[in-house]
PAVEX-836392 format. One record per residue: residue number from 1; y, z, x negated of N, C-alpha, C, CB in turn. Coordinates in nm, 2 decimals, decimal comma. Glycine has a CB too. Layout:
<pts>
   num     n.yy     n.zz     n.xx    ca.yy    ca.zz    ca.xx     c.yy     c.zz     c.xx    cb.yy    cb.zz    cb.xx
   NUM        Y        Z        X        Y        Z        X        Y        Z        X        Y        Z        X
...
</pts>
This chain:
<pts>
   num     n.yy     n.zz     n.xx    ca.yy    ca.zz    ca.xx     c.yy     c.zz     c.xx    cb.yy    cb.zz    cb.xx
     1     9,10    10,60    -7,11     9,01    10,57    -7,19     9,06    10,72    -7,28     9,03    10,40    -7,25
     2     8,96    10,76    -7,40     9,03    10,80    -7,50     9,11    10,73    -7,58     8,98    10,84    -7,57
     3     9,24    10,78    -7,60     9,36    10,71    -7,66     9,36    10,72    -7,82     9,51    10,78    -7,60
     4     9,26    10,78    -7,90     9,25    10,77    -8,07     9,42    10,77    -8,07     9,16    10,62    -8,15
     5     9,44    10,68    -8,19     9,58    10,66    -8,19     9,71    10,57    -8,16     9,59    10,67    -8,27
     6     9,68    10,59    -8,01     9,77    10,54    -7,92     9,90    10,58    -7,97     9,75    10,59    -7,78
     7     9,97    10,48    -7,96    10,12    10,49    -8,01    10,21    10,58    -7,92    10,20    10,35    -8,02
     8    10,27    10,69    -7,92    10,34    10,80    -7,85    10,25    10,89    -7,80    10,43    10,75    -7,75
     9    10,08    10,90    -7,80    10,02    10,99    -7,75     9,95    11,07    -7,85     9,95    10,95    -7,65
    10    10,01    11,21    -7,83     9,91    11,29    -7,92     9,78    11,31    -7,95     9,92    11,39    -7,90
    11     9,73    11,33    -8,04     9,59    11,32    -8,03     9,52    11,45    -7,97     9,54    11,30    -8,16
    12     9,42    11,47    -7,91     9,39    11,61    -7,85     9,22    11,63    -7,88     9,43    11,61    -7,68
    13     9,22    11,75    -7,89     9,10    11,81    -7,93     9,01    11,91    -7,80     9,15    11,90    -8,07
    14     8,92    11,93    -7,77     8,86    11,97    -7,64     8,75    12,04    -7,73     8,81    11,85    -7,51
    15     8,78    12,21    -7,71     8,67    12,31    -7,74     8,62    12,37    -7,63     8,72    12,42    -7,83
    16     8,50    12,34    -7,64     8,39    12,38    -7,53     8,29    12,55    -7,59     8,26    12,21    -7,53
    17     8,35    12,67    -7,51     8,29    12,77    -7,61     8,25    12,84    -7,50     8,39    12,84    -7,72
    18     8,13    12,94    -7,54     8,08    13,01    -7,48     8,11    13,15    -7,40     8,04    13,02    -7,54
    19     8,21    13,22    -7,49     8,28    13,31    -7,49     8,40    13,35    -7,52     8,23    13,36    -7,53
    20     8,48    13,42    -7,49     8,61    13,43    -7,54     8,63    13,48    -7,67     8,67    13,50    -7,46
    21     8,55    13,50    -7,80     8,61    13,51    -7,88     8,52    13,37    -7,97     8,62    13,67    -7,93
    22     8,41    13,34    -7,95     8,37    13,22    -8,00     8,44    13,10    -8,09     8,34    13,18    -7,90
    23     8,53    13,04    -8,02     8,63    12,99    -8,06     8,70    13,02    -8,19     8,70    13,00    -7,97
    24     8,78    13,14    -8,18     8,84    13,20    -8,28     8,74    13,18    -8,43     8,87    13,36    -8,23
    25     8,65    13,25    -8,41     8,52    13,31    -8,54     8,50    13,17    -8,60     8,33    13,38    -8,45
    26     8,45    13,08    -8,48     8,38    12,98    -8,54     8,47    12,84    -8,58     8,26    12,94    -8,45
    27     8,63    12,80    -8,52     8,64    12,75    -8,50     8,80    12,75    -8,51     8,56    12,74    -8,45
    28     8,87    12,84    -8,55     8,99    12,87    -8,54     9,05    12,81    -8,67     9,01    13,03    -8,51
    29     9,01    12,75    -8,77     9,09    12,67    -8,84     9,09    12,53    -8,83     9,07    12,68    -8,95
    30     9,00    12,47    -8,79     9,01    12,33    -8,72     9,13    12,37    -8,59     8,83    12,28    -8,65
    31     9,10    12,46    -8,51     9,22    12,44    -8,42     9,33    12,46    -8,45     9,22    12,49    -8,33
    32     9,37    12,54    -8,53     9,52    12,57    -8,60     9,56    12,45    -8,66     9,53    12,69    -8,73
    33     9,47    12,38    -8,76     9,50    12,26    -8,82     9,54    12,17    -8,71     9,38    12,22    -8,90
    34     9,47    12,10    -8,61     9,50    12,03    -8,52     9,63    12,06    -8,46     9,40    12,03    -8,43
    35     9,67    12,16    -8,41     9,78    12,25    -8,33     9,92    12,21    -8,45     9,73    12,48    -8,32
    36     9,89    12,25    -8,59    10,00    12,24    -8,68    10,06    12,09    -8,67     9,96    12,27    -8,83
    37     9,94    11,98    -8,67     9,97    11,83    -8,68    10,04    11,81    -8,56     9,84    11,73    -8,70
    38    10,08    11,84    -8,46    10,13    11,84    -8,34    10,03    11,81    -8,23    10,24    11,74    -8,33
    39     9,90    11,79    -8,23     9,82    11,74    -8,15     9,79    11,83    -8,06     9,72    11,69    -8,20
    40     9,71    11,81    -7,90     9,67    11,89    -7,84     9,54    11,96    -7,82     9,71    11,86    -7,78
    41     9,54    12,06    -7,81     9,38    12,16    -7,83     9,39    12,21    -7,68     9,36    12,33    -7,98
    42     9,26    12,22    -7,62     9,24    12,26    -7,51     9,10    12,33    -7,56     9,25    12,14    -7,41
    43     9,11    12,46    -7,48     8,99    12,53    -7,51     8,94    12,54    -7,33     9,02    12,71    -7,60
    44     8,77    12,52    -7,34     8,73    12,52    -7,23     8,66    12,67    -7,25     8,64    12,38    -7,19
    45     8,68    12,78    -7,21     8,64    12,92    -7,21     8,52    12,93    -7,11     8,76    13,02    -7,18
    46     8,41    12,89    -7,15     8,30    12,86    -6,96     8,32    13,03    -6,92     8,03    12,80    -6,98
    47     8,29    13,17    -7,03     8,32    13,31    -6,96     8,37    13,38    -7,09     8,17    13,39    -6,88
    48     8,40    13,49    -7,03     8,49    13,61    -7,09     8,38    13,68    -7,23     8,53    13,75    -6,93
    49     8,27    13,63    -7,20     8,16    13,76    -7,27     8,19    13,89    -7,26     8,15    13,76    -7,43
    50     8,21    13,91    -7,13     8,21    14,06    -7,10     8,11    14,14    -7,06     8,29    14,09    -7,01
    51     7,98    14,07    -7,03     7,82    14,12    -7,05     7,78    14,16    -7,17     7,73    14,02    -7,02
    52     7,76    14,05    -7,27     7,71    14,07    -7,39     7,80    14,10    -7,50     7,63    13,98    -7,41
    53     7,93    14,06    -7,51     7,98    14,06    -7,61     8,10    14,15    -7,63     8,00    13,94    -7,62
    54     8,08    14,22    -7,59     8,21    14,37    -7,52     8,15    14,51    -7,50     8,26    14,34    -7,34
    55     8,07    14,55    -7,63     8,01    14,64    -7,62     8,10    14,76    -7,60     7,92    14,64    -7,71
    56     8,20    14,76    -7,73     8,29    14,87    -7,74     8,37    14,91    -7,61     8,39    14,83    -7,83
    57     8,40    14,81    -7,52     8,46    14,82    -7,39     8,37    14,92    -7,32     8,47    14,69    -7,33
    58     8,22    14,87    -7,29     8,15    14,95    -7,20     8,13    15,06    -7,26     8,04    14,90    -7,15
    59     8,13    15,12    -7,41     8,09    15,23    -7,44     8,22    15,33    -7,39     8,05    15,23    -7,57
    60     8,34    15,25    -7,36     8,48    15,33    -7,31     8,48    15,37    -7,19     8,61    15,26    -7,30
    61     8,37    15,32    -7,12     8,36    15,32    -6,99     8,43    15,26    -6,89     8,36    15,41    -6,96
    62     8,47    15,16    -6,92     8,52    15,03    -6,87     8,45    14,99    -6,79     8,53    14,94    -6,95
    63     8,52    14,91    -6,67     8,46    14,88    -6,54     8,43    14,69    -6,60     8,58    14,91    -6,36
    64     8,33    14,63    -6,52     8,31    14,49    -6,56     8,46    14,40    -6,52     8,17    14,43    -6,45
    65     8,56    14,43    -6,41     8,66    14,37    -6,39     8,75    14,40    -6,52     8,71    14,40    -6,26
    66     8,77    14,49    -6,57     8,87    14,57    -6,65     8,80    14,50    -6,76     8,87    14,75    -6,65
    67     8,70    14,49    -6,83     8,65    14,43    -6,94     8,69    14,27    -6,94     8,49    14,45    -6,95
    68     8,67    14,21    -6,83     8,70    14,06    -6,80     8,85    14,05    -6,83     8,67    14,02    -6,65
    69     8,96    14,15    -6,77     9,08    14,13    -6,82     9,11    14,16    -6,94     9,15    14,19    -6,75
    70     9,03    14,26    -7,02     9,10    14,30    -7,15     9,04    14,17    -7,25     9,05    14,49    -7,22
    71     8,88    14,10    -7,21     8,88    13,95    -7,30     8,99    13,84    -7,27     8,73    13,86    -7,27
    72     8,99    13,82    -7,13     9,10    13,70    -7,12     9,23    13,74    -7,22     9,17    13,68    -6,93
    73     9,30    13,85    -7,19     9,39    13,89    -7,26     9,37    13,88    -7,40     9,42    14,02    -7,22
    74     9,29    13,94    -7,44     9,27    13,88    -7,59     9,26    13,73    -7,64     9,14    13,93    -7,63
    75     9,18    13,68    -7,60     9,16    13,51    -7,56     9,29    13,43    -7,58     9,12    13,48    -7,40
    76     9,36    13,51    -7,47     9,51    13,41    -7,45     9,57    13,45    -7,55     9,62    13,44    -7,32
    77     9,58    13,59    -7,64     9,65    13,58    -7,73     9,60    13,49    -7,83     9,68    13,68    -7,76
    78     9,49    13,49    -7,86     9,42    13,44    -8,01     9,46    13,28    -7,97     9,23    13,48    -8,04
    79     9,41    13,22    -7,86     9,47    13,07    -7,82     9,61    13,05    -7,87     9,47    13,05    -7,66
    80     9,72    13,13    -7,80     9,89    13,11    -7,85     9,88    13,10    -8,00    10,00    13,27    -7,82
    81     9,80    13,20    -8,06     9,81    13,20    -8,19     9,78    13,07    -8,29     9,75    13,30    -8,22
    82     9,72    13,06    -8,22     9,64    12,91    -8,30     9,69    12,79    -8,27     9,48    12,89    -8,26
    83     9,79    12,83    -8,14     9,86    12,70    -8,10     9,75    12,63    -8,00     9,89    12,60    -8,24
    84     9,70    12,63    -7,92     9,58    12,62    -7,85     9,60    12,67    -7,67     9,45    12,72    -7,94
    85     9,54    12,59    -7,59     9,58    12,61    -7,42     9,43    12,64    -7,41     9,66    12,45    -7,30
    86     9,42    12,77    -7,35     9,26    12,82    -7,32     9,27    12,80    -7,14     9,22    13,01    -7,38
    87     9,15    12,73    -7,12     9,11    12,74    -6,96     8,97    12,82    -6,93     9,08    12,58    -6,89
    88     9,01    12,94    -6,83     8,86    13,02    -6,85     8,80    12,94    -6,70     8,87    13,25    -6,84
    89     8,70    12,94    -6,72     8,58    12,89    -6,63     8,52    13,02    -6,51     8,44    12,84    -6,74
    90     8,56    13,17    -6,59     8,43    13,25    -6,55     8,28    13,21    -6,49     8,47    13,34    -6,47
    91     8,25    13,19    -6,59     8,08    13,11    -6,52     8,01    13,25    -6,52     7,95    12,95    -6,65
    92     8,01    13,35    -6,60     7,92    13,49    -6,63     7,83    13,44    -6,73     7,84    13,55    -6,51
    93     7,84    13,56    -6,80     7,74    13,52    -6,91     7,59    13,63    -6,94     7,84    13,51    -7,07
    94     7,54    13,66    -7,03     7,41    13,71    -7,05     7,35    13,71    -6,91     7,42    13,84    -7,12
    95     7,30    13,57    -6,84     7,30    13,46    -6,92     7,42    13,36    -6,85     7,16    13,40    -6,94
    96     7,43    13,30    -6,91     7,52    13,16    -6,89     7,44    13,07    -6,86     7,59    13,10    -6,99
    97     7,41    13,00    -6,71     7,36    12,96    -6,68     7,37    12,79    -6,64     7,35    13,05    -6,64
    98     7,31    12,69    -6,72     7,33    12,57    -6,66     7,32    12,52    -6,53     7,28    12,51    -6,70
    99     7,43    12,50    -6,47     7,38    12,44    -6,33     7,49    12,31    -6,34     7,41    12,55    -6,16
   100     7,46    12,19    -6,22     7,54    12,09    -6,18     7,69    12,09    -6,15     7,49    12,06    -6,08
   101     7,70    12,25    -6,08     7,90    12,28    -6,05     7,92    12,29    -6,22     7,96    12,49    -5,95
   102     7,88    12,38    -6,23     7,97    12,37    -6,39     8,00    12,28    -6,44     7,92    12,40    -6,49
   103     7,86    12,20    -6,51     7,90    12,06    -6,59     7,99    12,01    -6,50     7,77    11,95    -6,62
   104     8,00    11,95    -6,38     8,11    11,89    -6,30     8,23    11,94    -6,33     8,08    11,91    -6,17
   105     8,23    12,06    -6,35     8,39    12,12    -6,40     8,39    12,11    -6,52     8,42    12,27    -6,38
   106     8,31    12,11    -6,60     8,35    12,02    -6,78     8,40    11,89    -6,76     8,20    11,99    -6,89
   107     8,32    11,81    -6,61     8,37    11,67    -6,68     8,51    11,62    -6,64     8,28    11,55    -6,65
   108     8,54    11,73    -6,54     8,69    11,73    -6,55     8,77    11,78    -6,64     8,72    11,79    -6,46
   109     8,71    11,84    -6,72     8,81    11,93    -6,81     8,79    11,77    -6,91     8,74    12,14    -6,88
   110     8,73    11,71    -6,96     8,70    11,60    -7,06     8,79    11,46    -6,99     8,53    11,58    -7,07
   111     8,82    11,45    -6,87     8,85    11,40    -6,82     9,03    11,40    -6,80     8,77    11,40    -6,76
   112     9,07    11,53    -6,82     9,20    11,57    -6,80     9,28    11,59    -6,98     9,19    11,72    -6,69
   113     9,16    11,63    -7,03     9,24    11,67    -7,24     9,20    11,50    -7,25     9,10    11,83    -7,41
   114     9,13    11,40    -7,24     9,05    11,26    -7,33     9,10    11,30    -7,46     9,11    11,08    -7,30
   115     8,98    11,41    -7,46     9,00    11,43    -7,62     8,95    11,31    -7,74     8,91    11,57    -7,65
   116     9,00    11,35    -7,85     8,95    11,25    -7,96     8,87    11,28    -8,06     9,05    11,21    -8,03
   117     8,83    11,43    -8,02     8,74    11,52    -8,08     8,68    11,62    -7,98     8,80    11,59    -8,18
   118     8,58    11,66    -7,98     8,50    11,77    -7,94     8,43    11,87    -8,02     8,44    11,72    -7,88
   119     8,46    12,02    -8,01     8,41    12,09    -8,10     8,32    12,22    -8,00     8,53    12,14    -8,21
   120     8,17    12,20    -8,04     8,12    12,30    -7,94     8,02    12,38    -8,03     8,05    12,23    -7,80
   121     7,94    12,46    -7,94     7,79    12,50    -8,03     7,68    12,41    -8,07     7,70    12,59    -7,95
   122     7,57    12,45    -8,18     7,48    12,42    -8,20     7,40    12,41    -8,07     7,46    12,48    -8,29
   123     7,27    12,34    -8,07     7,19    12,32    -7,95     7,06    12,44    -7,95     7,12    12,16    -7,96
   124     7,05    12,51    -8,09     6,95    12,61    -8,12     7,03    12,77    -8,17     6,85    12,54    -8,24
   125     6,97    12,85    -8,08     7,02    13,01    -8,11     6,95    13,09    -8,06     7,14    13,06    -8,07
   126     6,85    13,12    -8,14     6,74    13,21    -8,03     6,80    13,33    -8,06     6,56    13,21    -8,06
   127     6,90    13,40    -8,07     6,95    13,51    -8,07     7,05    13,55    -7,93     7,03    13,51    -8,21
   128     7,07    13,40    -7,90     7,22    13,39    -7,79     7,20    13,28    -7,72     7,38    13,36    -7,86
   129     7,15    13,30    -7,59     7,12    13,17    -7,53     7,24    13,13    -7,45     7,00    13,18    -7,44
   130     7,38    13,18    -7,45     7,46    13,13    -7,37     7,54    13,00    -7,49     7,57    13,26    -7,29
   131     7,50    13,02    -7,63     7,53    12,94    -7,72     7,48    12,78    -7,68     7,49    12,99    -7,84
   132     7,35    12,76    -7,70     7,28    12,65    -7,65     7,33    12,58    -7,51     7,16    12,70    -7,63
   133     7,36    12,69    -7,40     7,39    12,66    -7,28     7,51    12,64    -7,27     7,35    12,75    -7,19
   134     7,58    12,60    -7,35     7,73    12,60    -7,34     7,76    12,45    -7,39     7,82    12,73    -7,44
   135     7,67    12,45    -7,54     7,68    12,32    -7,58     7,56    12,23    -7,52     7,69    12,31    -7,74
   136     7,49    12,23    -7,44     7,40    12,14    -7,37     7,47    12,10    -7,27     7,28    12,20    -7,32
   137     7,55    12,15    -7,21     7,66    12,11    -7,07     7,79    12,02    -7,14     7,73    12,29    -6,98
   138     7,83    12,11    -7,27     7,93    12,02    -7,33     7,90    11,85    -7,32     7,94    12,06    -7,49
   139     7,76    11,85    -7,42     7,71    11,72    -7,46     7,70    11,61    -7,32     7,56    11,75    -7,53
   140     7,63    11,69    -7,22     7,62    11,62    -7,09     7,72    11,62    -7,01     7,52    11,65    -7,02
   141     7,84    11,69    -7,01     7,95    11,60    -6,97     8,04    11,53    -7,04     8,01    11,66    -6,91
   142     8,01    11,53    -7,15     8,07    11,43    -7,21     8,00    11,27    -7,18     8,08    11,48    -7,35
   143     7,86    11,29    -7,16     7,84    11,14    -7,14     7,86    11,15    -6,98     7,69    11,07    -7,21
   144     7,88    11,21    -6,88     7,88    11,21    -6,74     8,06    11,14    -6,74     7,82    11,38    -6,67
   145     8,12    11,20    -6,81     8,25    11,21    -6,84     8,30    11,02    -6,87     8,26    11,33    -6,99
   146     8,25    10,97    -6,91     8,22    10,85    -6,95     8,21    10,74    -6,88     8,14    10,87    -7,00
   147     8,11    10,78    -6,76     8,06    10,69    -6,67     8,17    10,64    -6,58     7,96    10,75    -6,59
   148     8,22    10,56    -6,55     8,29    10,54    -6,44     8,27    10,53    -6,29     8,34    10,46    -6,46
   149     8,09    10,54    -6,24     8,10    10,54    -6,14     8,06    10,72    -6,09     8,03    10,41    -6,10
   150     8,07    10,81    -6,20     8,07    10,95    -6,19     8,18    11,00    -6,08     8,10    11,00    -6,33
   151     8,15    11,08    -5,98     8,26    11,10    -5,86     8,33    11,23    -5,95     8,18    11,13    -5,66
   152     8,37    11,20    -6,02     8,50    11,29    -6,08     8,68    11,26    -6,09     8,47    11,31    -6,21
   153     8,76    11,33    -6,06     8,92    11,30    -6,07     8,95    11,25    -6,22     9,01    11,45    -6,02
   154     9,04    11,17    -6,28     9,08    11,15    -6,36     9,03    10,98    -6,40     9,06    11,27    -6,44
   155     9,07    10,97    -6,51     9,00    10,82    -6,61     8,92    10,85    -6,69     9,09    10,73    -6,70
   156     8,82    10,76    -6,69     8,70    10,80    -6,81     8,73    10,81    -6,93     8,60    10,71    -6,84
   157     8,70    10,86    -7,02     8,69    10,86    -7,14     8,62    10,77    -7,22     8,66    10,96    -7,15
   158     8,61    10,82    -7,38     8,55    10,70    -7,48     8,43    10,79    -7,54     8,68    10,64    -7,63
   159     8,40    10,79    -7,63     8,30    10,84    -7,69     8,34    10,91    -7,81     8,21    10,76    -7,71
   160     8,44    11,05    -7,78     8,45    11,11    -7,90     8,38    11,17    -7,98     8,50    11,18    -7,90
   161     8,38    11,19    -8,12     8,28    11,23    -8,19     8,29    11,40    -8,14     8,29    11,19    -8,36
   162     8,14    11,45    -8,20     8,13    11,60    -8,17     8,09    11,65    -8,29     8,03    11,65    -8,07
   163     8,14    11,80    -8,29     8,11    11,88    -8,42     8,08    12,02    -8,33     8,27    11,89    -8,56
   164     7,96    12,06    -8,40     7,91    12,19    -8,38     7,96    12,27    -8,47     7,76    12,19    -8,38
   165     8,03    12,36    -8,42     8,07    12,46    -8,54     7,95    12,56    -8,59     8,21    12,56    -8,50
   166     7,97    12,65    -8,67     7,84    12,76    -8,76     7,84    12,84    -8,68     7,87    12,85    -8,91
   167     7,67    12,88    -8,61     7,67    12,99    -8,56     7,67    13,13    -8,63     7,57    12,98    -8,49
   168     7,67    13,24    -8,56     7,68    13,35    -8,64     7,54    13,38    -8,79     7,69    13,46    -8,50
   169     7,42    13,32    -8,69     7,34    13,35    -8,79     7,29    13,20    -8,83     7,24    13,46    -8,75
   170     7,34    13,13    -8,94     7,32    12,99    -8,93     7,16    12,94    -8,96     7,44    12,93    -9,02
   171     7,13    12,98    -9,06     6,98    13,00    -9,09     6,86    12,99    -8,99     6,97    13,12    -9,15
   172     6,90    13,04    -8,90     6,82    13,08    -8,78     6,83    12,97    -8,67     6,87    13,21    -8,72
   173     6,96    12,89    -8,65     6,98    12,82    -8,59     6,99    12,67    -8,63     7,07    12,86    -8,54
   174     6,88    12,62    -8,74     6,86    12,49    -8,80     7,00    12,43    -8,80     6,76    12,39    -8,72
   175     7,08    12,52    -8,87     7,24    12,46    -8,86     7,25    12,43    -9,06     7,40    12,63    -8,78
   176     7,27    12,32    -9,04     7,34    12,26    -9,21     7,47    12,21    -9,20     7,25    12,11    -9,29
   177     7,54    12,28    -9,32     7,66    12,25    -9,29     7,69    12,10    -9,35     7,74    12,37    -9,34
   178     7,76    12,00    -9,26     7,76    11,83    -9,33     7,90    11,83    -9,37     7,72    11,69    -9,21
   179     7,98    11,90    -9,32     8,15    11,88    -9,29     8,18    12,02    -9,39     8,23    11,90    -9,08
   180     8,23    12,03    -9,42     8,33    12,11    -9,48     8,47    12,09    -9,46     8,31    12,11    -9,61
   181     8,53    12,22    -9,37     8,70    12,16    -9,36     8,75    12,25    -9,39     8,78    12,11    -9,23
   182     8,86    12,23    -9,49     8,97    12,34    -9,57     9,05    12,33    -9,49     9,03    12,33    -9,71
   183     9,02    12,50    -9,45     9,19    12,55    -9,35     9,21    12,66    -9,45     9,18    12,63    -9,13
   184     9,22    12,68    -9,56     9,37    12,75    -9,63     9,49    12,72    -9,62     9,37    12,75    -9,76
   185     9,55    12,63    -9,57     9,66    12,63    -9,50     9,68    12,71    -9,41     9,68    12,55    -9,47
   186     9,58    12,72    -9,33     9,60    12,78    -9,16     9,54    12,91    -9,19     9,51    12,70    -9,01
   187     9,49    12,96    -9,30     9,40    13,12    -9,30     9,47    13,20    -9,23     9,38    13,20    -9,46
   188     9,60    13,25    -9,25     9,66    13,37    -9,21     9,67    13,31    -9,06     9,79    13,43    -9,29
   189     9,66    13,18    -9,02     9,71    13,18    -8,88     9,55    13,22    -8,83     9,78    13,01    -8,82
   190     9,44    13,18    -8,85     9,29    13,20    -8,81     9,31    13,38    -8,82     9,15    13,12    -8,96
   191     9,34    13,42    -8,93     9,33    13,57    -8,93     9,41    13,62    -8,84     9,35    13,64    -9,06
   192     9,51    13,59    -8,79     9,58    13,62    -8,70     9,54    13,65    -8,55     9,67    13,54    -8,72
   193     9,48    13,52    -8,53     9,41    13,50    -8,41     9,23    13,62    -8,41     9,39    13,29    -8,40
   194     9,20    13,60    -8,52     9,09    13,74    -8,51     9,13    13,85    -8,48     9,02    13,78    -8,63
   195     9,26    13,90    -8,53     9,25    14,02    -8,51     9,32    14,07    -8,36     9,31    14,08    -8,61
   196     9,37    13,97    -8,28     9,35    13,96    -8,16     9,24    14,02    -8,09     9,36    13,85    -8,13
   197     9,14    14,02    -8,12     9,00    14,01    -8,07     8,96    14,17    -8,12     8,90    13,87    -8,13
   198     9,03    14,24    -8,06     9,01    14,40    -8,08     8,86    14,46    -8,03     9,12    14,47    -7,99
   199     8,85    14,40    -7,88     8,67    14,41    -7,89     8,58    14,36    -7,99     8,61    14,35    -7,79
   200     8,61    14,28    -8,09     8,50    14,27    -8,18     8,55    14,28    -8,30     8,43    14,15    -8,17
   201     8,62    14,39    -8,33     8,66    14,44    -8,44     8,55    14,41    -8,55     8,69    14,57    -8,42
   202     8,46    14,44    -8,53     8,37    14,47    -8,64     8,32    14,30    -8,69     8,22    14,57    -8,57
   203     8,38    14,21    -8,65     8,35    14,08    -8,69     8,48    14,02    -8,75     8,29    13,99    -8,57
   204     8,57    14,08    -8,79     8,69    14,04    -8,88     8,64    14,02    -9,01     8,79    14,15    -8,88
   205     8,60    14,08    -9,09     8,55    14,10    -9,20     8,44    14,04    -9,23     8,54    14,21    -9,22
   206     8,34    13,98    -9,16     8,22    13,91    -9,14     8,31    13,75    -9,16     8,12    13,96    -8,96
   207     8,36    13,72    -9,07     8,40    13,58    -9,07     8,53    13,55    -9,18     8,44    13,54    -8,89
   208     8,56    13,68    -9,24     8,67    13,64    -9,35     8,59    13,59    -9,47     8,78    13,77    -9,40
   209     8,49    13,68    -9,51     8,39    13,68    -9,62     8,31    13,52    -9,58     8,28    13,84    -9,61
   210     8,28    13,50    -9,46     8,23    13,36    -9,44     8,31    13,23    -9,50     8,23    13,33    -9,30
   211     8,45    13,25    -9,47     8,50    13,16    -9,48     8,57    13,12    -9,61     8,56    13,18    -9,39
   212     8,55    13,27    -9,68     8,57    13,25    -9,85     8,43    13,19    -9,93     8,60    13,42    -9,92
   213     8,31    13,21    -9,85     8,18    13,12    -9,91     8,18    13,02    -9,90     8,07    13,13    -9,87
   214     8,21    12,92    -9,76     8,24    12,76    -9,78     8,37    12,78    -9,84     8,25    12,67    -9,63
   215     8,45    12,81    -9,88     8,53    12,77    -9,95     8,51    12,71   -10,13     8,61    12,86    -9,93
   216     8,40    12,80   -10,13     8,35    12,82   -10,25     8,27    12,67   -10,24     8,26    12,98   -10,27
   217     8,15    12,67   -10,15     8,12    12,52   -10,13     8,19    12,42   -10,09     8,03    12,50   -10,07
   218     8,27    12,44   -10,03     8,39    12,30   -10,05     8,47    12,24   -10,18     8,51    12,34    -9,97
   219     8,48    12,36   -10,26     8,53    12,32   -10,41     8,43    12,25   -10,47     8,56    12,44   -10,49
   220     8,31    12,31   -10,45     8,15    12,28   -10,57     8,17    12,11   -10,54     7,94    12,36   -10,50
   221     8,14    12,09   -10,34     8,14    11,96   -10,31     8,27    11,83   -10,35     8,12    11,98   -10,17
   222     8,36    11,90   -10,39     8,48    11,79   -10,36     8,49    11,76   -10,53     8,66    11,86   -10,27
   223     8,44    11,80   -10,59     8,42    11,78   -10,74     8,53    11,82   -10,81     8,39    11,63   -10,78
   224     8,57    11,83   -10,95     8,67    11,90   -11,07     8,80    11,84   -11,02     8,63    11,86   -11,26
   225     8,89    11,95   -11,07     9,05    11,87   -11,09     9,10    11,84   -10,95     9,04    11,72   -11,19
   226     9,03    11,87   -10,83     9,11    11,82   -10,70     9,25    11,86   -10,69     9,04    11,88   -10,57
   227     9,28    12,00   -10,75     9,38    12,06   -10,72     9,36    12,13   -10,62     9,47    11,99   -10,70
   228     9,27    12,20   -10,58     9,26    12,26   -10,44     9,29    12,42   -10,46     9,11    12,22   -10,37
   229     9,32    12,46   -10,41     9,38    12,64   -10,43     9,26    12,71   -10,47     9,44    12,74   -10,28
   230     9,29    12,80   -10,58     9,16    12,90   -10,63     9,09    12,96   -10,54     9,21    13,03   -10,70
   231     9,17    12,98   -10,44     9,09    13,07   -10,33     9,14    12,99   -10,19     9,14    13,26   -10,34
   232     9,02    12,85   -10,21     9,00    12,80   -10,08     8,90    12,87    -9,96     8,96    12,67   -10,10
   233     8,95    12,85    -9,83     8,92    12,89    -9,78     8,83    12,74    -9,65     9,03    13,00    -9,77
   234     8,78    12,77    -9,57     8,69    12,68    -9,52     8,62    12,71    -9,41     8,60    12,65    -9,60
   235     8,55    12,60    -9,28     8,49    12,63    -9,15     8,35    12,51    -9,20     8,60    12,60    -8,99
   236     8,25    12,53    -9,17     8,13    12,43    -9,13     8,11    12,37    -9,04     8,05    12,47    -9,12
   237     8,08    12,28    -9,02     8,04    12,20    -8,93     7,91    12,08    -8,93     8,15    12,15    -8,91
   238     7,83    12,06    -8,82     7,75    11,95    -8,81     7,80    11,88    -8,71     7,62    11,97    -8,79
   239     7,73    11,70    -8,72     7,76    11,63    -8,64     7,63    11,55    -8,57     7,85    11,56    -8,70
   240     7,61    11,57    -8,45     7,51    11,55    -8,35     7,50    11,40    -8,36     7,54    11,61    -8,20
   241     7,59    11,34    -8,35     7,58    11,16    -8,29     7,63    11,10    -8,50     7,78    11,10    -8,08
   242     7,62    10,99    -8,51     7,63    10,92    -8,63     7,77    10,93    -8,63     7,58    10,78    -8,64
   243     7,82    10,92    -8,74     7,95    10,89    -8,79     7,99    10,73    -8,78     7,96    10,93    -8,94
   244     8,11    10,69    -8,73     8,12    10,53    -8,74     8,23    10,51    -8,85     8,16    10,45    -8,57
   245     8,21    10,41    -8,95     8,29    10,41    -9,01     8,31    10,26    -9,06     8,27    10,51    -9,10
   246     8,39    10,19    -9,14     8,40    10,07    -9,18     8,36    10,03    -9,36     8,55    10,05    -9,14
   247     8,39    10,18    -9,42     8,34    10,17    -9,53     8,30    10,34    -9,54     8,44    10,09    -9,65
   248     8,22    10,36    -9,65     8,15    10,46    -9,69     8,28    10,54    -9,81     7,98    10,41    -9,76
   249     8,31    10,66    -9,75     8,41    10,76    -9,84     8,34    10,87    -9,80     8,58    10,77    -9,80
</pts>
């Protein structure tokens, strides 16, 4: 079962990401914070983003296999910088196709990781069908991994909360920031991980600027005189399921 705060068992986060760079841009701060607390973070990377998110390498004349190796190396370096482990599924992108076989492999990842928290894409993205495909499989596999009769190895899991990380064009994806996570203390770690992704260097400054804007919103919603850093950096998340609580905070 999902262990929550079981004694002597570190908390666990599972990140289900469509492409090799997505987990860095969108959830690198959350990953680095969890790792800094001594938690285990597993990244289920469904594709390398070899066809749709590696234009620089294609223009340089690289082959498909060469691009896969480039993106794999970048993702491994970024995950290491964040303090996470990355598992590659090599399912092929553009399109990433939802299949029972791939969903079943994700069930195995859930049962192995026994996550307390799950991070993945939102269910809508008119610009990139791979992202909602990954999200759909992440949610389906979460439910299947809870079923005692589902034929997969490992112990069943509980019901870990799911957080959707922010897409590249949130206003087109129905994304509304419900959770603003302060990542100021690990911002330099996230930036270092971003800089591992040379194939998408054009996004380094974009996601730096986004962290600044979300940080401004975090400060505005946190109230005055809370001792927040002058330049707060943040990430935004949505929750598809209700928050469970014993008191309103």
